[in-house]
Structures are given as C-alpha cells and as structure tokens.
C-alpha positions, -999 to +999 in steps of 0.1 A: +460-828-156+441-796-154+472-779-139+492-791-169+466-778-193+467-743-176+504-742-177+504-751-213+479-724-220+502-698-203+532-710-223+513-708-256+500-673-246+536-662-239+548-675-272+522-656-291+528-625-270+565-628-275+562-632-313+544-598-313+570-582-292+599-597-310+586-584-343+593-549-330+627-537-342+651-510-334+637-491-364+602-492-348+616-479-316+634-450-334+602-442-353+585-439-319+612-417-306+608-394-337+571-393-330+579-383-293+561-415-281+587-420-255+568-444-233+562-467-263+598-464-274+611-472-239+589-503-237+602-515-270+638-508-262+637-524-228+624-555-245+651-553-272+678-551-245+666-585-233+658-602-266+689-587-283+711-583-253+743-583-273+734-553-295+749-523-278+729-497-298+697-509-282+711-496-249+722-463-264+687-455-278+672-466-244+695-441-228+685-415-253+649-419-243+658-416-206+676-383-214+645-370-232+625-379-202+650-361-179+662-392-161+699-388-164+709-415-139+688-441-158+704-429-190+739-433-176+731-468-164+718-477-199+750-463-216+772-481-191+754-514-198+759-508-235+796-504-230+798-536-209+781-554-238+806-539-263+836-520-248+841-504-283+806-490-285+811-456-299+775-446-294+773-454-257+805-435-251+788-406-269+759-411-245+782-406-215+796-374-231+761-361-235+755-365-198+788-347-191+776-318-212+743-317-193+764-317-161+784-288-176+816-309-174+829-299-208+864-315-203+849-349-196+824-345-224+852-337-249+872-366-237+843-390-242+835-375-276+871-378-288+872-414-276+839-421-294+853-408-327+883-430-325+859-460-321+835-448-348+854-458-379+832-451-409+800-450-389+783-415-391+759-420-361+785-412-334+792-379-352+755-372-356+748-377-319+778-357-308+764-329-329+730-333-313+747-331-279+761-297-289+726-286-299+711-293-265+694-264-248+706-244-230+741-257-237+741-250-275+775-248-292+786-240-327+808-271-327+779-291-340+784-279-376+821-286-376+815-322-363+789-329-390+811-315-418+838-338-407+814-367-407+808-361-444+844-370-451+848-403-433+836-424-462+820-421-496+788-435-481+787-409-453+767-384-473+740-411-479+729-408-442+697-386-441+700-382-403+734-365-409+718-339-432+688-335-410+710-328-379+731-303-400+698-286-409+689-285-372+723-270-364+719-242-389+684-235-377+697-230-342+721-204-357+690-187-373+706-195-407+674-208-422+687-207-458+714-233-450+690-252-428+666-255-458+694-267-481+703-295-457+668-305-450+662-307-487+693-329-492+679-352-464+645-352-481+661-364-514+674-394-494+643-400-473+613-384-492+586-399-469+601-386-436+574-368-416+603-354-394+617-335-424+583-323-435+577-308-400+613-294-399+609-276-432+574-264-420+590-249-389+613-228-412+582-214-430+566-208-396+596-189-384+593-167-416+556-161-407+545-181-438+519-199-419+500-212-450+530-232-464+541-242-429+507-258-421+506-275-455+538-293-446+525-302-412+494-317-429+516-335-454+535-351-424+502-363-410+492-377-444+524-398-443+519-408-407+486-399-390+501-407-356+530-383-359+522-361-329+550-334-334+530-322-365+501-313-343+524-297-318+540-275-345+505-266-357+496-255-322+527-234-319+521-219-354+487-209-341+502-194-310+526-173-331+497-161-354+477-152-323+506-130-311+510-113-345+474-106-354+450-094-327+420-101-349+426-139-347+442-140-312+412-157-295+404-181-323+441-192-329+448-197-292+417-220-290+426-239-321+462-242-309+451-257-276+430-282-295+459-292-317+481-296-286+455-319-270+457-341-302+495-341-298+490-353-262+467-380-273+492-393-299+520-393-274+501-415-249+496-384-227+529-394-211+543-373-183+569-359-207+544-348-234+521-332-207+551-313-194+557-300-229+521-290-230+528-271-198+556-253-216+532-245-244+507-230-219+535-207-205+542-195-241+505-190-247+502-171-214+474-194-202+485-195-166+451-207-153+453-238-175+489-242-165+480-242-128+453-268-134+476-290-155+505-287-131+483-296-101+470-327-120+506-337-128+517-333-092+492-360-082+508-386-104+529-413-088+557-408-113+555-370-112+586-351-122+600-324-099+597-300-129+560-298-121+568-276-091+585-252-115+552-249-133+533-244-101+557-217-091+553-198-124+515-203-123+514-192-087+531-159-095+512-152-127+478-160-110+486-139-079+487-171-058+520-160-043+524-181-011+516-213-029+538-203-058+567-196-034+563-230-017+563-248-050+594-230-065+613-235-032+605-272-033+618-274-069+650-255-062+656-274-029+651-309-042+661-308-079+696-316-091+714-283-090+724-288-126+688-289-136+680-255-121+676-228-147+678-190-145+640-188-149+637-206-116+656-180-097+637-153-116+603-166-103+618-173-069+628-137-067+595-124-079+576-145-055+599-135-026+592-098-034+555-104-036+555-121-002+575-093+014+611-105+012+622-077-011+660-078-003+662-115-008+641-114-039+664-088-055+693-112-049+674-141-065+667-121-096+703-110-097+713-147-096+691-153-126+709-126-145+743-139-134+734-173-148+722-159-181+736-126-191+711-123-220+684-117-193+698-082-186+662-068-191+656-081-156+677-053-142+647-032-146+627-053-121+656-050-096+660-013-100+622-007-097+620-027-065+651-009-050+636+025-060+599+023-053+597-002-024+630-001-006+640+035-013+676+024-018+681+051-044+719+049-049+718+011-054+688+016-077+707+041-098+736+017-103+712-010-114+696+014-138+730+020-152+735-017-159+700-020-174+705+009-197+739-004-208+729-039-215+691-043-220+675-050-253+647-024-250+654+008-230+626+034-227+630+071-219+612+065-186+642+042-176+666+072-181+642+093-161+641+070-132+679+066-134+682+104-130+657+106-102+673+077-084+707+096-085+690+128-074+672+112-044+704+094-034+720+129-031+690+142-012+692+113+012+729+120+018+721+157+023+694+148+049+719+125+067+744+154+067+721+175+088+723+149+116+759+137+110+784+161+095+807+132+087+783+122+059+794+142+029+768+145+000+785+134-032+780+160-059+789+134-086+754+120-080+739+152-091+761+153-122+749+118-132+713+127-124+715+159-146+731+138-174+701+114-174+675+142-174+694+161-201+692+129-223+654+127-217+649+163-227+672+160-257+651+130-270+618+149-264+631+181-279+599+189-298+578+185-266+602+183-237+593+161-208+583+186-181+592+164-150+628+161-164+630+198-168+618+203-132+644+179-119+671+199-138+658+229-119+662+212-086+698+201-095+708+235-108+696+251-075+719+227-056+748+244-073+742+277-054+771+283-030+760+316-014+723+320-012+724+350+011+749+373-006+756+360-041+725+341-054+731+332-091+697+318-101+711+288-119+677+271-118+658+301-133+658+290-170+646+255-160+618+268-139+608+292-167+608+263-192+587+242-167+562+270-163+560+273-201+553+236-205+528+232-177+509+264-172+488+261-203+477+225-195+440+221-188+429+209-165+458+210-142+463+180-119+469+185-082+505+174-088+509+200-116+495+227-094+518+219-065+549+219-089+538+251-105+534+268-071+570+257-064+582+271-097+564+304-092+577+307-057+613+302-069+609+328-096+592+352-073+620+348-048+646+353-075+631+386-087+625+398-052+659+391-037+684+386-065+671+407-095+655+433-072+625+435-096+595+441-074+570+441-104+582+407-116+584+393-081+548+404-075+537+389-108+551+354-099+540+355-063+505+365-075+504+334-097+515+312-069+488+328-047+461+321-073+469+284-073+474+280-035+466+310-013+475+289+018+511+282+007+536+291+035+559+309+011+531+329-005+518+340+030+554+350+040+557+371+008+524+388+014+534+396+050+568+410+038+550+431+012+525+444+038+553+449+064+535+426+089+546+393+106+536+362+085+508+340+096+496+308+081+501+271+080 
C-alpha cells in the first residue's frame, strides 16, 4: 500500500511539473533566443519537440539554437527530424541551407534555399531566415536585402511581420547604411513597439555614431521593458569599450564599468558556455588578455567545453608572452577543430607563436595563410616582411613582401617605404658578396633601382626636413653606379653625401651611429677631392673633419700617411 502511495505521489508530481513545462510555448522559447538565453531556449524546445512532436517549426528553432551554440551536427539532426515530421517544412530546409553556407557549400545552400521558397507560400519566415543566413559572419552576402525585398511582395500581410523589417534593418547595418537600417527598425517598432530587441538595435546605431548618451538611453529602455534582456547589458559594455578607446580620460573607468555590465549579461544568460565565450570575445576587444587567459582556463575545465576555448588560450598565450603554452593551445584547436571552423585569426596567432618559439620560416608561412584566407588582412604583410628582414635576413623576399604591403595595406608609413628600400639595397649587397666567391652569381642592378625609388619617395615626402638615413642610402646606391673607379671616377654619390653632412653635422649631441656615418661621408668627400677633383685643400678639410670624429679610422690614417709620404699604420 505504501508503494502504491509513493507511486501515486510521483505521478501527481509529474502532472504538476508537466503542466508547468507544457505552459511554455514556442513564443517563450523564441523570447529566450532573443535574450541569448540559449540553454533555457534549448530546454524549452527539446520539451516542445516531445509534447508537440508534429510541429516542424519546433525542430527548426531547436536547430537554430544549436547553430548559435556552434553545434552544427546537432543542428542538422534537428532540421532533418523537422523534415521527417513535415516533408514540406520550408523552415527546416532553410536550416539545411544555413549549414551549407557555414560549410562554404554555396551551390547546395542555394538549392536548399530555392526549394524552401517554393514551399514557403505566403509565409515570410523562410525568407527572413534565408536572409539571416546571408548575414552570418564571416560569410556575409548582399543577397539578404534582395531576399527580404522579395518577401514584402508575397502577400498583402507580409509587411506586417516585424521580424522581416528587423532583419532588413540588420542587413543594411552590415552594409554600414545606418540611415536605411534606422528606417527599417522604425517600421518594425511601429508593429512591435515593446520589443527590447529593436530598442537595442537602434541603440547600436547610435553607438556606432558615437552618440553614447542616446544609445545608453535605449539600452536602459530595453531593460525597463524586460529586466532580464541580457543583450542590453552586453551592448552597454561594448559601448563603454568604444568610449574607452576614444577618450583616454575615461579609459580606465569605462573599461571597468564595461566589464561589470558584461558580468550582468553573463548572469542573465545563465553563464552558459556560449555567453562566456562571447565574454571572452569581449575581453579580446578590450585588450584584457590576463582576464582572457583566466576565463579561458576556467572554460577549458568544463565537461562540455568547446574547442574554441583553445583559440582563446592561444591568443592569450601570445599576448601575455606565454608562448609555448599558447602554441600548444592553438595547435590543439587547429588540429582538432572542423576545418570549416578555422578562421584566418587562428593562422595569424599560430604564425606569431611559431615565430616567438623560434620557428620563423614556418611562422611566416602561417601568417601568409591568414592573409590568403582573408585578403582584407593585408596589413599583416608588415609582420612577414619585418621577420624576413630583421630575423632571417632574407632581404630580397622581404622587399617583395614590403611591395605587397605598400600596395594593399590600409595604413602605410614612411618607415615602411624606408625598409622596402633598404631591403632591396641589402639584397643587392648580398648578391655582390656572393659574387666575390662565385662569379656565376650576378648582382641584379634592378634591385638598386627599386631601392633608390623607395628612398627617393621617402625624401620627397619629408622635403622640408629630409630623412637623413634615406639620403645616406641614396649615396650608397649612387656610388654603386661607378664603373671605373681608378681612371674615370664620376662622384655620383657626392651630392648625397654633401646633403647628409648638411643634415647631420649640426645635430647635438651626435650619437655613435651618427658619428660613424659622418666619418664615412667625410672620408668619401675627402677621397673625391683628393683623387677625382685634385683639390688638396678641400680634401684636407674633409679628411680633417673625419679625423676629428675618429682619429683611429683606417681611411683617415691612410690619408695622413699619404700626406706625410710615410707607410700607413693603424687598426
């Protein structure tokens, strides 16, 4: 009898528990998705796929949550089950197309999207989610706007769907067309005036325009409508981060406030793995790599940890000078992650860590791969060129990479042109040195021409105060043009050495490097007047200046010996 009573109690408990769960609707699950409470949404949707097993859209939204959590295989299974429930489920066919896009299988994605539209009838949702698929990073495509414009025409009620207008606003925002984004968000707001999603989206537009006051007012309005709407706190955090970058006076305070807001966001999203990884992304943007390393190490200890954690550990390892640990982490991520999930930034940090641990040649190749995968990252050519130049002394290769950098980078400095020129010059010098041992190695004078062009550009851009080292290199290059030093010395380098002397000799105090270069310039001019111009007075003047700076210089000692008619002695 007691057993029966216990069983009855369990059944009664299950009934009451079930009534609570059953009260949860698809609308509740979608609200949780909008609030980025993915664990909560997933729990609701899993239950709905059991209690409402014939409703195919429950499976679609479950698949959507899996995609947001980066579980593509689970998402595919959910979409496939949705199609098995309803073979004409347009939304679940869209879901398969979304996975195709993420897998970079555009042909299959388009086939699935086209099929979904034939099944959609007058339902705008398949159009909306196809458009969202085209907005996925890093696969964004302008097709989203065209899809949504078409959706407006499928029925007279289509324009009553606020999600259509919201997604159209998102599409324009990705195009940096914030005026049209605002128009569409406003249209959506007229249909759904209490939506915290729209308040936050419009606030983001103000944030992007650096109107932080109006942005934060809208974020607060969203929290007034729904105190549990975590994305509002996230956007407040990112607004603070942007202010911190723009105004040094508030940098420390805004970074701290932003971190506090982000923790509130985490609390409201159940501190799920996914929200914590987004926090890790925030820490990267904030440049707080110590906190990133701590958070990533904590995430790595979780039973359900995502491989992406090792990307964070790789980045943190590099930025915190913990290079061996960083290299181990990023190698683990690249080795074990689905190749389709590996981003250019992964190869960038792999390359940087390889270089820092002594594998320069391999590291350069890894950074090059990052550029190959994302041509907008052409600024990274500077890192490759710098390594080839300063560490590997592969000057000709460095020069060619500087060429690419200067042609494609977003921000090119005069120092980049200077190193481009010096790389070409040293490449020629390397060939000349090799020629002394092997006459089959022919120095390529075209390298000097390219070097001279680079230095000429630097001097042209610093005309009011020419960059002295560039002038000195032009002197070296001009001297290489001499074809008969014994009988017909032209003195091509003379005007450049004179200009260099003019620029440097009045500097006080002179650095050791300046003194050494000046001695070389004086020695050249002394030799020119002694042997080419046959002007003993001028020769003695320049040799005297060289002697004043370095009386032990071999060339100076040789001149003094010639002048005295005695054999030269000295170091």
